[in-house]
Backbone as XML, in Angstrom:
<?xml version="1.0"?>
<chain id="A" units="angstrom">
  <residue number="1" name="MET">
    <atom name="N" x="52.420" y="170.423" z="111.428"/>
    <atom name="CA" x="52.992" y="169.107" z="111.654"/>
    <atom name="C" x="54.060" y="168.829" z="110.601"/>
  </residue>
  <residue number="2" name="GLU">
    <atom name="N" x="55.225" y="168.479" z="111.056"/>
    <atom name="CA" x="56.337" y="168.223" z="110.157"/>
    <atom name="C" x="56.372" y="166.746" z="109.791"/>
  </residue>
  <residue number="3" name="THR">
    <atom name="N" x="56.459" y="166.436" z="108.488"/>
    <atom name="CA" x="56.561" y="165.046" z="108.060"/>
    <atom name="C" x="58.000" y="164.763" z="107.680"/>
  </residue>
  <residue number="4" name="LYS">
    <atom name="N" x="58.423" y="163.570" z="108.012"/>
    <atom name="CA" x="59.779" y="163.161" z="107.671"/>
    <atom name="C" x="59.729" y="162.338" z="106.396"/>
  </residue>
  <residue number="5" name="GLU">
    <atom name="N" x="60.536" y="162.727" z="105.458"/>
    <atom name="CA" x="60.548" y="162.054" z="104.173"/>
    <atom name="C" x="61.403" y="160.798" z="104.233"/>
  </residue>
  <residue number="6" name="ARG">
    <atom name="N" x="60.860" y="159.716" z="103.722"/>
    <atom name="CA" x="61.601" y="158.457" z="103.656"/>
    <atom name="C" x="62.393" y="158.398" z="102.361"/>
  </residue>
  <residue number="7" name="LYS">
    <atom name="N" x="63.524" y="157.757" z="102.428"/>
    <atom name="CA" x="64.384" y="157.549" z="101.271"/>
    <atom name="C" x="64.633" y="156.059" z="101.116"/>
  </residue>
  <residue number="8" name="THR">
    <atom name="N" x="65.062" y="155.667" z="99.941"/>
    <atom name="CA" x="65.358" y="154.268" z="99.675"/>
    <atom name="C" x="66.871" y="154.063" z="99.713"/>
  </residue>
  <residue number="9" name="TYR">
    <atom name="N" x="67.287" y="153.051" z="100.473"/>
    <atom name="CA" x="68.704" y="152.737" z="100.642"/>
    <atom name="C" x="68.942" y="151.272" z="100.326"/>
  </residue>
  <residue number="10" name="SER">
    <atom name="N" x="70.071" y="150.990" z="99.721"/>
    <atom name="CA" x="70.542" y="149.624" z="99.537"/>
    <atom name="C" x="71.674" y="149.424" z="100.535"/>
  </residue>
  <residue number="11" name="LEU">
    <atom name="N" x="71.546" y="148.398" z="101.365"/>
    <atom name="CA" x="72.548" y="148.130" z="102.402"/>
    <atom name="C" x="73.160" y="146.754" z="102.193"/>
  </residue>
  <residue number="12" name="ASP">
    <atom name="N" x="74.480" y="146.696" z="102.177"/>
    <atom name="CA" x="75.207" y="145.435" z="102.152"/>
    <atom name="C" x="75.668" y="145.166" z="103.576"/>
  </residue>
  <residue number="13" name="ILE">
    <atom name="N" x="75.201" y="144.057" z="104.136"/>
    <atom name="CA" x="75.534" y="143.748" z="105.521"/>
    <atom name="C" x="76.039" y="142.320" z="105.630"/>
  </residue>
  <residue number="14" name="LYS">
    <atom name="N" x="76.716" y="142.050" z="106.740"/>
    <atom name="CA" x="77.172" y="140.693" z="107.023"/>
    <atom name="C" x="76.732" y="140.338" z="108.427"/>
  </residue>
  <residue number="15" name="ILE">
    <atom name="N" x="76.141" y="139.154" z="108.559"/>
    <atom name="CA" x="75.721" y="138.623" z="109.843"/>
    <atom name="C" x="76.800" y="137.664" z="110.323"/>
  </residue>
  <residue number="16" name="TYR">
    <atom name="N" x="77.300" y="137.884" z="111.539"/>
    <atom name="CA" x="78.383" y="137.082" z="112.088"/>
    <atom name="C" x="77.932" y="136.010" z="113.070"/>
  </residue>
  <residue number="17" name="GLU">
    <atom name="N" x="76.738" y="136.175" z="113.664"/>
    <atom name="CA" x="76.236" y="135.144" z="114.556"/>
    <atom name="C" x="74.720" y="135.074" z="114.433"/>
  </residue>
  <residue number="18" name="PRO">
    <atom name="N" x="74.170" y="133.891" z="114.656"/>
    <atom name="CA" x="72.733" y="133.694" z="114.434"/>
    <atom name="C" x="71.870" y="134.231" z="115.577"/>
  </residue>
  <residue number="19" name="ALA">
    <atom name="N" x="71.925" y="135.530" z="115.814"/>
    <atom name="CA" x="71.110" y="136.166" z="116.850"/>
    <atom name="C" x="69.650" y="136.192" z="116.413"/>
  </residue>
  <residue number="20" name="ASN">
    <atom name="N" x="68.768" y="136.357" z="117.364"/>
    <atom name="CA" x="67.346" y="136.458" z="117.074"/>
    <atom name="C" x="67.079" y="137.752" z="116.305"/>
  </residue>
  <residue number="21" name="ILE">
    <atom name="N" x="66.358" y="137.659" z="115.200"/>
    <atom name="CA" x="66.104" y="138.835" z="114.356"/>
    <atom name="C" x="65.354" y="139.921" z="115.124"/>
  </residue>
  <residue number="22" name="TYR">
    <atom name="N" x="64.596" y="139.513" z="116.154"/>
    <atom name="CA" x="63.823" y="140.485" z="116.923"/>
    <atom name="C" x="64.661" y="141.216" z="117.974"/>
  </residue>
  <residue number="23" name="GLU">
    <atom name="N" x="65.920" y="140.817" z="118.137"/>
    <atom name="CA" x="66.837" y="141.543" z="119.022"/>
    <atom name="C" x="67.264" y="142.871" z="118.402"/>
  </residue>
  <residue number="24" name="VAL">
    <atom name="N" x="67.169" y="142.957" z="117.094"/>
    <atom name="CA" x="67.562" y="144.163" z="116.372"/>
    <atom name="C" x="66.347" y="145.087" z="116.302"/>
  </residue>
  <residue number="25" name="PRO">
    <atom name="N" x="66.447" y="146.290" z="116.840"/>
    <atom name="CA" x="65.285" y="147.171" z="116.906"/>
    <atom name="C" x="64.972" y="147.921" z="115.602"/>
  </residue>
  <residue number="26" name="PHE">
    <atom name="N" x="65.111" y="147.238" z="114.486"/>
    <atom name="CA" x="64.868" y="147.842" z="113.177"/>
    <atom name="C" x="64.075" y="146.869" z="112.325"/>
  </residue>
  <residue number="27" name="PRO">
    <atom name="N" x="63.232" y="147.368" z="111.445"/>
    <atom name="CA" x="62.417" y="146.490" z="110.600"/>
    <atom name="C" x="63.238" y="145.890" z="109.457"/>
  </residue>
  <residue number="28" name="LEU">
    <atom name="N" x="63.797" y="144.720" z="109.694"/>
    <atom name="CA" x="64.606" y="144.047" z="108.678"/>
    <atom name="C" x="63.775" y="142.956" z="108.006"/>
  </residue>
  <residue number="29" name="PRO">
    <atom name="N" x="64.082" y="142.645" z="106.746"/>
    <atom name="CA" x="63.298" y="141.642" z="106.018"/>
    <atom name="C" x="63.370" y="140.261" z="106.675"/>
  </residue>
  <residue number="30" name="GLU">
    <atom name="N" x="62.227" y="139.580" z="106.699"/>
    <atom name="CA" x="62.180" y="138.243" z="107.284"/>
    <atom name="C" x="63.021" y="137.240" z="106.506"/>
  </residue>
  <residue number="31" name="LYS">
    <atom name="N" x="63.313" y="137.530" z="105.238"/>
    <atom name="CA" x="64.132" y="136.609" z="104.437"/>
    <atom name="C" x="65.544" y="136.454" z="105.013"/>
  </residue>
  <residue number="32" name="MET">
    <atom name="N" x="65.913" y="137.350" z="105.932"/>
    <atom name="CA" x="67.238" y="137.275" z="106.553"/>
    <atom name="C" x="67.273" y="136.276" z="107.705"/>
  </residue>
  <residue number="33" name="SER">
    <atom name="N" x="66.119" y="135.668" z="108.025"/>
    <atom name="CA" x="66.067" y="134.745" z="109.153"/>
    <atom name="C" x="65.609" y="133.362" z="108.712"/>
  </residue>
  <residue number="34" name="ASP">
    <atom name="N" x="65.885" y="132.388" z="109.567"/>
    <atom name="CA" x="65.451" y="131.026" z="109.293"/>
    <atom name="C" x="64.102" y="130.772" z="109.969"/>
  </residue>
  <residue number="35" name="SER">
    <atom name="N" x="63.660" y="129.535" z="110.000"/>
    <atom name="CA" x="62.350" y="129.200" z="110.566"/>
    <atom name="C" x="62.277" y="129.421" z="112.075"/>
  </residue>
  <residue number="36" name="LYS">
    <atom name="N" x="63.434" y="129.578" z="112.724"/>
    <atom name="CA" x="63.476" y="129.822" z="114.172"/>
    <atom name="C" x="63.679" y="131.303" z="114.483"/>
  </residue>
  <residue number="37" name="SER">
    <atom name="N" x="63.548" y="132.168" z="113.492"/>
    <atom name="CA" x="63.725" y="133.621" z="113.625"/>
    <atom name="C" x="65.154" y="134.010" z="113.992"/>
  </residue>
  <residue number="38" name="LEU">
    <atom name="N" x="66.119" y="133.174" z="113.608"/>
    <atom name="CA" x="67.526" y="133.499" z="113.804"/>
    <atom name="C" x="68.093" y="134.014" z="112.493"/>
  </residue>
  <residue number="39" name="PHE">
    <atom name="N" x="68.979" y="135.010" z="112.601"/>
    <atom name="CA" x="69.623" y="135.529" z="111.397"/>
    <atom name="C" x="70.363" y="134.422" z="110.671"/>
  </residue>
  <residue number="40" name="LYS">
    <atom name="N" x="70.259" y="134.439" z="109.352"/>
    <atom name="CA" x="71.079" y="133.557" z="108.524"/>
    <atom name="C" x="72.451" y="134.205" z="108.427"/>
  </residue>
  <residue number="41" name="MET">
    <atom name="N" x="73.472" y="133.473" z="108.797"/>
    <atom name="CA" x="74.819" y="134.036" z="108.770"/>
    <atom name="C" x="75.257" y="134.237" z="107.323"/>
  </residue>
  <residue number="42" name="GLY">
    <atom name="N" x="76.143" y="135.227" z="107.131"/>
    <atom name="CA" x="76.673" y="135.502" z="105.808"/>
    <atom name="C" x="76.309" y="136.892" z="105.320"/>
  </residue>
  <residue number="43" name="TYR">
    <atom name="N" x="76.458" y="137.062" z="104.007"/>
    <atom name="CA" x="76.238" y="138.357" z="103.371"/>
    <atom name="C" x="74.788" y="138.515" z="102.923"/>
  </residue>
  <residue number="44" name="HIS">
    <atom name="N" x="74.267" y="139.732" z="103.067"/>
    <atom name="CA" x="72.911" y="140.053" z="102.639"/>
    <atom name="C" x="72.911" y="141.436" z="101.997"/>
  </residue>
  <residue number="45" name="ASN">
    <atom name="N" x="72.072" y="141.602" z="100.997"/>
    <atom name="CA" x="71.810" y="142.926" z="100.445"/>
    <atom name="C" x="70.329" y="143.171" z="100.657"/>
  </residue>
  <residue number="46" name="ILE">
    <atom name="N" x="70.019" y="144.277" z="101.320"/>
    <atom name="CA" x="68.622" y="144.611" z="101.569"/>
    <atom name="C" x="68.345" y="146.017" z="101.064"/>
  </residue>
  <residue number="47" name="VAL">
    <atom name="N" x="67.116" y="146.241" z="100.668"/>
    <atom name="CA" x="66.673" y="147.566" z="100.268"/>
    <atom name="C" x="65.628" y="147.993" z="101.282"/>
  </residue>
  <residue number="48" name="VAL">
    <atom name="N" x="65.864" y="149.147" z="101.905"/>
    <atom name="CA" x="64.961" y="149.650" z="102.935"/>
    <atom name="C" x="64.444" y="151.024" z="102.530"/>
  </residue>
  <residue number="49" name="HIS">
    <atom name="N" x="63.280" y="151.345" z="103.005"/>
    <atom name="CA" x="62.637" y="152.641" z="102.739"/>
    <atom name="C" x="62.462" y="153.315" z="104.099"/>
  </residue>
  <residue number="50" name="TRP">
    <atom name="N" x="63.514" y="153.983" z="104.543"/>
    <atom name="CA" x="63.574" y="154.537" z="105.892"/>
    <atom name="C" x="63.814" y="156.036" z="105.859"/>
  </residue>
  <residue number="51" name="GLU">
    <atom name="N" x="63.483" y="156.674" z="106.972"/>
    <atom name="CA" x="63.851" y="158.073" z="107.177"/>
    <atom name="C" x="65.364" y="158.115" z="107.420"/>
  </residue>
  <residue number="52" name="PRO">
    <atom name="N" x="66.034" y="159.172" z="106.974"/>
    <atom name="CA" x="67.486" y="159.261" z="107.170"/>
    <atom name="C" x="67.915" y="159.098" z="108.634"/>
  </residue>
  <residue number="53" name="SER">
    <atom name="N" x="67.116" y="159.584" z="109.564"/>
    <atom name="CA" x="67.484" y="159.453" z="110.980"/>
    <atom name="C" x="67.498" y="157.989" z="111.412"/>
  </residue>
  <residue number="54" name="LEU">
    <atom name="N" x="66.616" y="157.154" z="110.839"/>
    <atom name="CA" x="66.607" y="155.728" z="111.174"/>
    <atom name="C" x="67.844" y="155.039" z="110.623"/>
  </residue>
  <residue number="55" name="VAL">
    <atom name="N" x="68.279" y="155.455" z="109.447"/>
    <atom name="CA" x="69.508" y="154.898" z="108.872"/>
    <atom name="C" x="70.688" y="155.232" z="109.788"/>
  </residue>
  <residue number="56" name="ASP">
    <atom name="N" x="70.750" y="156.469" z="110.271"/>
    <atom name="CA" x="71.815" y="156.861" z="111.195"/>
    <atom name="C" x="71.783" y="156.014" z="112.468"/>
  </residue>
  <residue number="57" name="GLU">
    <atom name="N" x="70.581" y="155.779" z="113.003"/>
    <atom name="CA" x="70.444" y="154.945" z="114.196"/>
    <atom name="C" x="70.898" y="153.519" z="113.918"/>
  </residue>
  <residue number="58" name="PHE">
    <atom name="N" x="70.572" y="153.007" z="112.730"/>
    <atom name="CA" x="70.982" y="151.651" z="112.350"/>
    <atom name="C" x="72.502" y="151.551" z="112.283"/>
  </residue>
  <residue number="59" name="TYR">
    <atom name="N" x="73.158" y="152.548" z="111.676"/>
    <atom name="CA" x="74.618" y="152.565" z="111.636"/>
    <atom name="C" x="75.201" y="152.549" z="113.048"/>
  </residue>
  <residue number="60" name="GLU">
    <atom name="N" x="74.644" y="153.366" z="113.924"/>
    <atom name="CA" x="75.144" y="153.439" z="115.294"/>
    <atom name="C" x="74.931" y="152.112" z="116.021"/>
  </residue>
  <residue number="61" name="TRP">
    <atom name="N" x="73.758" y="151.507" z="115.866"/>
    <atom name="CA" x="73.464" y="150.243" z="116.527"/>
    <atom name="C" x="74.428" y="149.160" z="116.041"/>
  </residue>
  <residue number="62" name="CYS">
    <atom name="N" x="74.635" y="149.102" z="114.728"/>
    <atom name="CA" x="75.537" y="148.096" z="114.164"/>
    <atom name="C" x="76.972" y="148.300" z="114.636"/>
  </residue>
  <residue number="63" name="SER">
    <atom name="N" x="77.379" y="149.550" z="114.820"/>
    <atom name="CA" x="78.759" y="149.796" z="115.276"/>
    <atom name="C" x="78.965" y="149.332" z="116.708"/>
  </residue>
  <residue number="64" name="THR">
    <atom name="N" x="77.916" y="149.341" z="117.522"/>
    <atom name="CA" x="78.054" y="148.872" z="118.902"/>
    <atom name="C" x="77.740" y="147.386" z="119.048"/>
  </residue>
  <residue number="65" name="HIS">
    <atom name="N" x="77.181" y="146.770" z="118.014"/>
    <atom name="CA" x="76.859" y="145.340" z="118.041"/>
    <atom name="C" x="77.555" y="144.626" z="116.876"/>
  </residue>
  <residue number="66" name="GLY">
    <atom name="N" x="78.797" y="145.000" z="116.641"/>
    <atom name="CA" x="79.555" y="144.475" z="115.511"/>
    <atom name="C" x="79.833" y="142.994" z="115.563"/>
  </residue>
  <residue number="67" name="SER">
    <atom name="N" x="79.663" y="142.368" z="116.721"/>
    <atom name="CA" x="79.865" y="140.918" z="116.772"/>
    <atom name="C" x="78.690" y="140.184" z="116.133"/>
  </residue>
  <residue number="68" name="ILE">
    <atom name="N" x="77.549" y="140.875" z="115.982"/>
    <atom name="CA" x="76.363" y="140.283" z="115.364"/>
    <atom name="C" x="76.259" y="140.670" z="113.897"/>
  </residue>
  <residue number="69" name="ILE">
    <atom name="N" x="76.362" y="141.966" z="113.613"/>
    <atom name="CA" x="76.063" y="142.482" z="112.278"/>
    <atom name="C" x="76.966" y="143.676" z="111.967"/>
  </residue>
  <residue number="70" name="LYS">
    <atom name="N" x="77.428" y="143.742" z="110.725"/>
    <atom name="CA" x="78.212" y="144.889" z="110.257"/>
    <atom name="C" x="77.680" y="145.361" z="108.919"/>
  </residue>
  <residue number="71" name="ILE">
    <atom name="N" x="77.729" y="146.656" z="108.723"/>
    <atom name="CA" x="77.358" y="147.244" z="107.441"/>
    <atom name="C" x="78.633" y="147.337" z="106.600"/>
  </residue>
  <residue number="72" name="LEU">
    <atom name="N" x="78.631" y="146.686" z="105.459"/>
    <atom name="CA" x="79.803" y="146.682" z="104.592"/>
    <atom name="C" x="79.755" y="147.809" z="103.569"/>
  </residue>
  <residue number="73" name="GLY">
    <atom name="N" x="78.550" y="148.230" z="103.232"/>
    <atom name="CA" x="78.398" y="149.304" z="102.259"/>
    <atom name="C" x="76.961" y="149.737" z="102.181"/>
  </residue>
  <residue number="74" name="SER">
    <atom name="N" x="76.751" y="150.927" z="101.671"/>
    <atom name="CA" x="75.375" y="151.421" z="101.506"/>
    <atom name="C" x="75.329" y="152.380" z="100.339"/>
  </residue>
  <residue number="75" name="GLU">
    <atom name="N" x="74.134" y="152.514" z="99.795"/>
    <atom name="CA" x="73.916" y="153.444" z="98.700"/>
    <atom name="C" x="72.512" y="154.012" z="98.829"/>
  </residue>
  <residue number="76" name="LYS">
    <atom name="N" x="72.409" y="155.319" z="98.706"/>
    <atom name="CA" x="71.106" y="155.983" z="98.707"/>
    <atom name="C" x="70.570" y="155.914" z="97.282"/>
  </residue>
  <residue number="77" name="LEU">
    <atom name="N" x="69.408" y="155.304" z="97.098"/>
    <atom name="CA" x="68.880" y="155.067" z="95.758"/>
    <atom name="C" x="68.004" y="156.195" z="95.239"/>
  </residue>
  <residue number="78" name="ASP">
    <atom name="N" x="67.465" y="157.029" z="96.113"/>
    <atom name="CA" x="66.672" y="158.174" z="95.646"/>
    <atom name="C" x="66.888" y="159.380" z="96.530"/>
  </residue>
</chain>
């Protein structure tokens, strides 16, 4: 059985519209949403502990949903 190693990433993102946080098929921190589960618009820095393939999927999803969310920068921390 092959295990996939998770890595830690710091992502700088910008939310452009208050979409429902559950519309995004990735585990994002709840601090990015308000009491109605809508994204807080503006800039966010999040640290995620994901497999590299999930990071690639997140980049692809954000590129096709750029009216909601864009990745401004990222850094692999480990």
